[in-house]
N, C-alpha and C positions, 0 to 999 in steps of 0.2 A: 674659496670661490663661491659666489652666490649662485642661486638657481638660474639667474639670467645669463650667467657665463657659460652655461652648459647648452650645447646645440640641441635642438628639439629631438633629433633622433637618439642622441645619447641619453637625454633625460627620459625617453620612453624605453630605454633599455636596448635599443637597436644600435648596431655598429655604424659609425659614421663612414660613409663612402667618400673618401678624400679624392680630389681630382688626380688623375694619373700624371699630370704635369707636362711642362713644355717639352722636356726631352723625349718623353714617350710620344707626344704629338709629332715631333720631328721624325722619330723612327717610324711611326704609323704612316705618315705621309710618304716617306721614302719607300716603304713596302707597298703602299697603294699605287704609286706611279710605276714601280717595278712590276707589280701584278698586271697593271694595264698594258704595259709594253709586252709582257710575257703573253697575256691573253690574246692580244692582237696578232702576235707572231704564231701562236699555236693554231689560230684559226686561218691565218693567211697562208702559211707554208703549205698545208695540205691542199688548199684551194689553188695555189700556184702550181703545185705538183700535178693537179688534174689537167692543166694546160700542156703538160709535157708527156703524160701517159694516162691511159685509162685502165691500166692493170691494177686490180684491187690489191694484189699482194704487194706491189711496189708502193702503193699508198700506205698500206698497213706497216711497212717497214719504217716509215717516218714516226708513227706512234711508238713502235718498239724502240727506236733509237732515242726518242725523247726520254724514255725511262732507263735506258741502259747505263747512263752515268751514275745513277743512284746505286747500281749494283757493283760497278767496277771502281767508282771514284768516291763513294760515300765515306769510306774510312780515311783515305788521304785528305779529303776535304775537311774532316773533323780534326785531323792533326794540324792542318794549316790554320784552322780557326783557333785552336788552342795555343799555337806557337806565335802568331803575329797579331798586330793591331787589328782588331775586328772591324773597326771603322774603315781602314784602308782596304781590307779584304772585300767589304761590301762595295766600296767605290770601284775597285779594280774589276770585280765580277760584272758590274753593270757597264763599265767601260768596254770590257771584252764583248759583252753581248750587244752593246750598241754598235761597236765596230763591225761585228759580223752582220748585223742587220743592214748597216750602211753598205757593206761589201756586196751582200746579196742584191740590194736595191740597184747598185751600179751594174752588176752583171745582168739584171733583168732589163734595165733601160738599154744597155748596149747589145742585147740579144745574145749574150754569152752564157746565160744560165742553163745549167743541165741538171738532171735529176741527181747526179752524184754530188754536185755542189750543194744541193738542198740537203742531202744526207749529211754531208760534212757540217753544214751550218747548224742543223738540228742537234748534232752531237755537241758542238761547242756551246750552243744555247743551254743544253742540259748540264754541261760541266759548270757553266757560270751559275746556273740555278742551284746546284748543290752547294756551292760556296756561299752565295747570297743567303739562301734560306737557312743554312746551318748557322751562319754568323748572326742572322737576325734573331733566331731562337736563343742563341747564346747571349745576345745583348740585352734582351728583355729584363732579366733579373738585375742588370746594372743600371736600369733607368726607372724602375718602379720598386716599391716595397714588397716584401714577401706576401702580405695579405692582399695585395693587388694583382697577383699573378693571374688568377682565373679571369678577372675582368680584362686585364691587358691582352691575354690570349684570345678572349672572346672578341675584342675589338679587331685584333689582327685577322682572325678568321672571317669575321663579318665583312671586312674590306675585301678579302680575297674572294669570298662567295659572291658578293655584290658585283664586283668588277668582272669576274669570270662569267657569271650567269646573265647579267643584265646590261653590261656596258661594252666590254671588249669584243664579244662575239658579234653583236650587231654592227658596231663601228667597223670592225674588220671587214664584214660583208659589204658594207656600203663603200668603204675605201677601195676594196677590190673591184667593185663594179665600176668605179670611176677610172681607176688605173691599176694595172697589174703591180706596179712597184710602190704605189702610194702607201699601202699598209706597212711596208718595210721602212720607208722614209719616216713615217709617223712613229713606228716602234723605236727606231734609232733615236729620235728626238726625245721620246718618253723616258729613256734611260738616263738622260742628263740630269734631271731633277734629283733622283736618288743619289747620284754621285755627290752633288753639293751638300745635300742634307746629311749623308752619312759622315762626311768629313767634319761637319759642324756638331756632331754628337759629343757629349762630355767625355772626359777621360775615364769615367767609370764604365763606359761602353767599350773601351779599348781592349781591356784585359780582364781576366777573372777577378772578382772582388775578394779582397781579404779583409776580414774583420780585425780591427785593431784590438790588441789585448786589453782587457779591462784591469786596471790597477786595483790594488787593495783599497776598498772603499774607505778604510780608516786612515789611509796615508794622507798627510796634510796637503801634498801638491795636487791632489785630485779633488775638484769641487764636487760636492754632493749633488747627485742627480744628473751629472753630465754623461751623456751616452756617446761613446766613440762612433764616428761616422765610418762607413765602409770606404776603403781606399782601393784604388786599382793597383794590382801587382805590377811592379816595374817590368818593362820589357827587357828581359835578359836573354842570355844565350843558353838557357837550360835545355837539356835534351828532351824532346817530345817524341814519344814512341806510341805506336798503336797498341803494343803489347800491354802497356799500363792500363789503357781503357778496356782491353779485353779481359785482363785479370780482374779489374773492378767489377765489370758486368758479370763475369762468371762467379765471382765471390759473393755477389749480392743476390741471395736466393730470391728475394721478393721481386726485384727488378728483372731478374732473369726469367722468372715465371710470368711476369707481366708482358714481357716481350714475346714469349711463346704464345700467350693468350691473344695478344694483339695480332700476331702473325696469322693465327688461326682464323680469327674473326675477319681480319682484312682480306685474307685469301677467299673466305666464303663470300664476302661481298663482291670481290673481283669476279669470282666464278658466277655469281648470280647475275651481275650486270653485263656479262660478256656480250650478249646479243640484244642489248637494250633498244638500239635504234631499229633493228629488224623486228623486234617484238612490237613496238608501237606502229611501225609501218605495215607489217604483214598481219599480225594477230589482231591489233586494235584498229587497223584501217585508217590510220592518221595519214593525211596527205603530206608529202615531203615539205610543202611550203609552210605547214603548221607545226613542224617539229620544234621550231624555235619557241613557240608558245608552250609546248610540253616541257621543254627544258627549263623555261622561265618559271613555270608552275612548281617544278621540282626545286628550283633554286630558292623559291620563297620559303620552303620548309627548311632548307639548309641555313638560310639567313636567320630565320627565327630561332633555330637552335643555337647559333653563335651568339645571338643577343641575350637570350634568357639563361644560358648555361651558368654564368657566374652567379646569378641570383638564385638559381636552383641549388648550387653548391653551398651558398651562404645559408640557405634555408634548411636543407636536408642533409648536407654533408657530402664530401667528394665521393666516398665509396658507394653509398646508396645511389647517387645520381648515375655513376658509371655503370652500376649493375642494371638499373632500370633502363638506361639508354640502350644497352645491348639487348635486353629482352624485347624492347619495343622494336628495335631494328630487325630482329629475327621474325617477329610476328608480322611486321609491315612487309617484309620481303615475301613471306608466304601469301599475304593478301594480294600483293602485286601479281603473283602467279595464278591466283584463282579469280582475279577481277573479271566481272562479266562484260564490262565496257570501258571505254577510254577514261571517263571522268573518275571512276573509282580506282582505276589503275594509277592515274596521275596523283590522286589524293594519297593513295597508299605509298606511292614512291616518294612523295613529298614528306610523309611521316617518317619514312626510312631515312631520308636525307636529314630531317630534323634530329633524329636520334643519333646519327653518325656525327653531326656537328656538335651536339650536346656532349658526346663522349670525347671528341677531340680536344675541347677546351680544358677540362680537368686533367686529361692525360698529359697534355703539354705542360700544365702547371705542376703536376706531380713530378715529372722528370726534372723540372727546373728547381724544385725544392730539395730533392734528395741526392741528385748527382753533384759531386764536388765541382765548383765552378771551373777549376783548372783542368778538369777532365771532361767538361760538358760537350765540347765539340766532338771529341773522339767517341764518347759513348753514344751520342746522338747519331753520328755517322755509322757506327757499328749497328745500332738499333735499326736504322732505316735500311741498311744493307740486308739485314736478316729478315726484315718484314717486307719492305717495298720491292726488294730484289726477287721475291717469289710471286709477286702479284701478276707479272706478265704470264707466268706459267699457269696460274690459276685461271687467268682470262682465256688463254688458249684452250684449256680443258673445258671451261664453261661453253665456249663457242663450239667445240667439237660435240659436246653433249646436246646442245641445242640443234645442231645440224643433223645429228643422228636420230633424235627423238622428237622433241617439241620445244618451241621457244619459251614455254612457260616453266618447263622442268628445272632449269638452273635456278630460278627464283625459289622454287619449293625446296630443292636440295640445300641451297645456300642458307635460306632462312632456318631450316631445320638444324643445320650445323651450328648456326649462331645461337639458337635457343639452347641446344645441348651444352655448348661451351659456356653460356651464361650460368646455367644451373651448376655446372661443375666448378665455376669460379666464384660462387657466392661467398665462401670464406675468404678467398683471396682478396676480393674487392671490399668486403665489409670489415673483416678483422685485419687482414694483411695491410691494407692502406693505413689503418689507424696505428698498428704496431710499428710500421715503417716511418712514422712521423710525417706522413704525407697527407693527413686529413686536413680539411680547412681549419684554420686556427681557432675559430670560435667553437667548433665541434670537438677539436682535440682537447680543449680545456674542460669539456664536460665529463 
């Protein structure tokens, strides 16, 4: 090969960033439309509920019910994802959610809608989300290469942040102002595109990948330099149990410790952010009409973290990036708590969101690298049950502390807990990630 055959990046000693490919673009588009429909629903349902009751507790029940499926259905959802064709699961999950949105819209138009129907609809939306999100995470390794996982996860999170923070919320508000049922009609239509795209994904997205065995390189029937392609495991009737995933997670000391660390940091963040809206309204004096601009400013930080995370991992390594991201999140949370005015509070909050997004990308890629593909759905379901399942409790505790003392205190306590956890996890994130074979490929080779 001559020098002209070498791409400029490779000639300069830098890794070539290959395109993620058509199959990933289809998956990304499906997730983007699904996030749009989800975001419209998450905004519209509480708004519709306010036309039925002004009881703050009743409205808060909707938020709790949205999270409940991750606690009670996270593990069964993982079993389903590992057992059946993941493309069909994604399609069915969105068909169910689209059907529920359509049903609620009809009830709204006919004047038959009640608060209890909204509660039921929120639960079903949440059940569909556990299936779709679990399947989407499990499909990513089937449509991109190992070295592309951080970039792929970054693009997926960037879509979610952008749609949730800048698109779905304002669209839902405008649609709600036009007609009570219009957000529900729009959400139902939004679920149709992901159904078609999910079914068009390649067979490698259907089931866990299995690497073909490499034959003896000296054997005559194997051509030199041929690398076997990953193939999808056939859909069989093998028994899929949650206990297998639980045994794997418990037996993997590194992953088990990472889950405990993530649960601690995530709970501290949930605790800190429990009274965010009241903090900006009452402590910072933000007018209710301007809250959307505050959340948009915070969303900019989250979006930036999603975009740059993969490049930071390529440059500095997965473990160091995860460690620094946690330290920054802790410091930023404390700065939110001591901010003297609204602009510094929003900036600090945006930095915290940046750090959290930067953490989420390599953490997602790490799981996809080390968890066996045939167990991924179950282990992810167990992981989210153990972590996300306790977030509502941390949020309630943070709200109680804010009500009893000061709206700033949860940020100070939460930030302090995150900083302490980051210090205690230095070896876990620097040495443990490398020893577990979960470091970025170019850094693992050094």
